[in-house]
C-alpha positions as CSV (number, residue, x, y, z in Angstrom):
1,M,-8.3,-32.1,7.6
2,S,-7.9,-31.1,11.3
3,E,-9.8,-28.3,12.8
4,P,-8.9,-25.2,10.7
5,S,-7.5,-22.2,12.5
6,H,-9.2,-19.7,10.1
7,V,-12.0,-19.6,7.8
8,V,-11.0,-17.5,4.8
9,L,-13.6,-16.1,2.4
10,V,-12.6,-15.3,-1.1
11,G,-14.6,-14.0,-4.1
12,M,-15.2,-11.0,-6.2
13,M,-16.2,-7.6,-4.9
14,G,-19.9,-7.8,-4.1
15,A,-19.9,-11.5,-3.3
16,G,-20.6,-10.7,0.3
17,K,-17.3,-11.4,2.0
18,T,-17.6,-8.6,4.6
19,T,-21.3,-8.9,5.3
20,I,-21.3,-12.7,5.4
21,G,-18.0,-12.8,7.2
22,R,-19.2,-10.6,10.0
23,R,-22.3,-12.8,10.5
24,L,-20.3,-16.1,10.2
25,A,-17.8,-14.8,12.8
26,R,-20.7,-14.1,15.2
27,R,-22.1,-17.5,14.6
28,L,-18.8,-19.2,15.2
29,D,-17.9,-16.9,18.0
30,R,-14.6,-15.9,16.3
31,P,-13.1,-12.5,15.5
32,F,-13.7,-11.1,12.1
33,V,-10.9,-9.6,10.0
34,D,-11.5,-7.8,6.7
35,S,-8.3,-7.4,4.6
36,D,-9.5,-4.2,2.9
37,E,-10.1,-2.7,6.4
38,Q,-6.7,-3.9,7.5
39,V,-5.1,-2.1,4.5
40,E,-6.9,1.1,5.3
41,A,-5.9,0.9,9.0
42,R,-2.3,0.2,8.1
43,T,-2.0,3.1,5.7
44,G,-4.5,5.6,7.0
45,R,-5.8,5.8,3.4
46,T,-8.8,4.2,1.5
47,V,-8.2,1.6,-1.1
48,R,-9.2,4.1,-3.7
49,E,-6.6,6.7,-2.4
50,I,-3.8,4.1,-2.5
51,F,-4.8,3.1,-6.0
52,E,-4.9,6.7,-7.2
53,A,-1.7,7.9,-5.4
54,D,0.6,4.8,-5.6
55,G,-0.9,2.5,-8.3
56,E,-2.2,-1.1,-8.2
57,P,1.2,-2.8,-7.6
58,A,1.8,-0.8,-4.4
59,F,-1.7,-1.5,-3.3
60,R,-1.3,-5.3,-3.9
61,S,1.9,-5.2,-1.8
62,V,0.1,-3.7,1.1
63,E,-2.8,-6.0,0.6
64,T,-0.4,-9.0,0.8
65,D,1.1,-7.7,4.0
66,A,-2.3,-7.2,5.6
67,L,-3.5,-10.6,4.5
68,C,-0.5,-12.4,5.8
69,E,-0.7,-10.5,9.1
70,A,-4.4,-11.6,9.5
71,L,-3.6,-15.2,8.7
72,S,-0.6,-15.3,11.1
73,S,-2.9,-14.7,14.1
74,T,-3.0,-17.7,16.4
75,T,-6.7,-16.9,17.3
76,P,-9.0,-18.7,14.9
77,S,-10.8,-16.0,12.9
78,V,-13.0,-15.5,9.9
79,V,-11.0,-13.6,7.3
80,A,-12.6,-11.7,4.4
81,A,-9.8,-11.7,1.8
82,A,-10.0,-8.8,-0.7
83,G,-11.1,-9.8,-4.2
84,G,-7.6,-9.5,-5.8
85,T,-5.7,-11.4,-3.1
86,V,-5.9,-14.5,-5.2
87,L,-3.7,-12.9,-7.9
88,A,-0.5,-13.5,-6.0
89,E,0.6,-17.1,-5.5
90,V,2.1,-16.3,-2.1
91,N,-1.4,-15.2,-0.9
92,R,-3.1,-18.4,-2.3
93,D,-0.5,-20.5,-0.5
94,A,-0.9,-18.6,2.7
95,M,-4.8,-18.9,2.6
96,R,-4.7,-22.6,1.9
97,A,-2.2,-23.2,4.8
98,A,-4.2,-21.0,7.2
99,G,-7.4,-23.0,7.3
100,T,-10.5,-23.5,5.2
101,V,-10.9,-21.3,2.2
102,V,-14.5,-20.8,0.9
103,W,-15.2,-19.1,-2.4
104,L,-18.4,-17.0,-2.2
105,R,-19.5,-17.1,-5.8
106,A,-22.1,-15.2,-7.8
107,D,-22.7,-14.3,-11.4
108,P,-20.9,-11.0,-12.5
109,S,-24.2,-9.5,-13.5
110,V,-25.5,-10.0,-9.9
111,L,-22.2,-8.6,-8.5
112,A,-22.6,-5.5,-10.7
113,D,-26.0,-4.8,-9.3
114,R,-24.7,-5.2,-5.7
115,V,-21.6,-2.8,-6.1
116,R,-23.0,-0.3,-8.5
117,N,-22.9,2.5,-6.0
118,G,-19.6,1.5,-4.4
119,V,-17.4,4.6,-4.5
120,H,-14.5,2.8,-2.8
121,R,-14.0,0.3,-5.6
122,P,-11.3,1.7,-7.9
123,L,-11.3,-1.1,-10.4
124,L,-14.9,-0.6,-11.5
125,A,-14.5,2.5,-13.6
126,D,-17.6,3.6,-15.6
127,D,-18.9,0.1,-16.6
128,P,-19.1,-2.2,-13.5
129,A,-20.9,-5.0,-15.4
130,R,-18.1,-5.3,-18.0
131,V,-15.3,-4.9,-15.5
132,L,-16.8,-7.6,-13.3
133,R,-17.2,-9.9,-16.3
134,D,-13.6,-9.4,-17.2
135,L,-12.3,-9.8,-13.6
136,D,-14.4,-12.9,-13.2
137,A,-12.9,-14.4,-16.3
138,A,-9.4,-13.6,-15.1
139,R,-9.9,-14.7,-11.5
140,R,-12.4,-17.6,-11.7
141,D,-9.7,-20.4,-12.0
142,L,-7.7,-18.8,-9.2
143,Y,-10.7,-18.7,-6.8
144,E,-11.5,-22.3,-7.7
145,S,-7.9,-23.4,-7.2
146,V,-7.6,-21.9,-3.7
147,A,-11.1,-22.9,-2.4
148,H,-11.8,-25.9,-0.3
149,H,-15.5,-25.2,-0.8
150,I,-17.7,-23.1,-3.0
151,V,-20.9,-21.5,-1.7
152,D,-23.1,-19.6,-4.1
153,T,-24.5,-16.3,-2.8
154,E,-26.8,-15.6,-5.7
155,G,-30.5,-15.4,-4.8
156,R,-29.7,-16.0,-1.1
157,K,-30.2,-13.8,1.9
158,P,-27.0,-13.3,4.0
159,D,-28.3,-15.6,6.8
160,E,-29.0,-18.3,4.3
161,V,-25.4,-18.1,3.0
162,V,-24.2,-18.2,6.6
163,D,-26.3,-21.4,7.2
164,A,-24.7,-23.0,4.1
165,L,-21.2,-22.0,5.3
166,V,-21.8,-23.6,8.7
167,E,-23.0,-26.7,7.0
168,V,-19.9,-27.0,4.6
169,L,-17.6,-26.2,7.5
170,G,-19.1,-29.1,9.5
């Protein structure tokens, strides 16, 4: 594989895509793009507000537009793809074509502890542990299918994950 233009981080909410992505971008001296932040910038609304007002299908459409915009940049970047972007085949194809995709993986129980207080996560409802187990079961194969590499984040500090990413990226 030739030098990728982008590094795309995928994984469940709470896996560390934004935290790790920012640090990796600094380490690689690249811009960082967070697709959830792009959605909010495009719409002037939070992810939760879009879900509540327009529903999940409308959100997924805006999410795809924001992801494709980020991936179309000619400037090599680190892109944190929102957790649900893997649901759409067009997104999976775009991520694979844009560079190296890395699945930041962690057990759903660990993810639930990390996101328990996240008010901007509309899919979590009242039982984050159950929801994350269900989402993990539904998305695990999709993450695996799109990822060139898998890096476990469980039990690691952010800088340790960044070190592992730098190693797998060569």
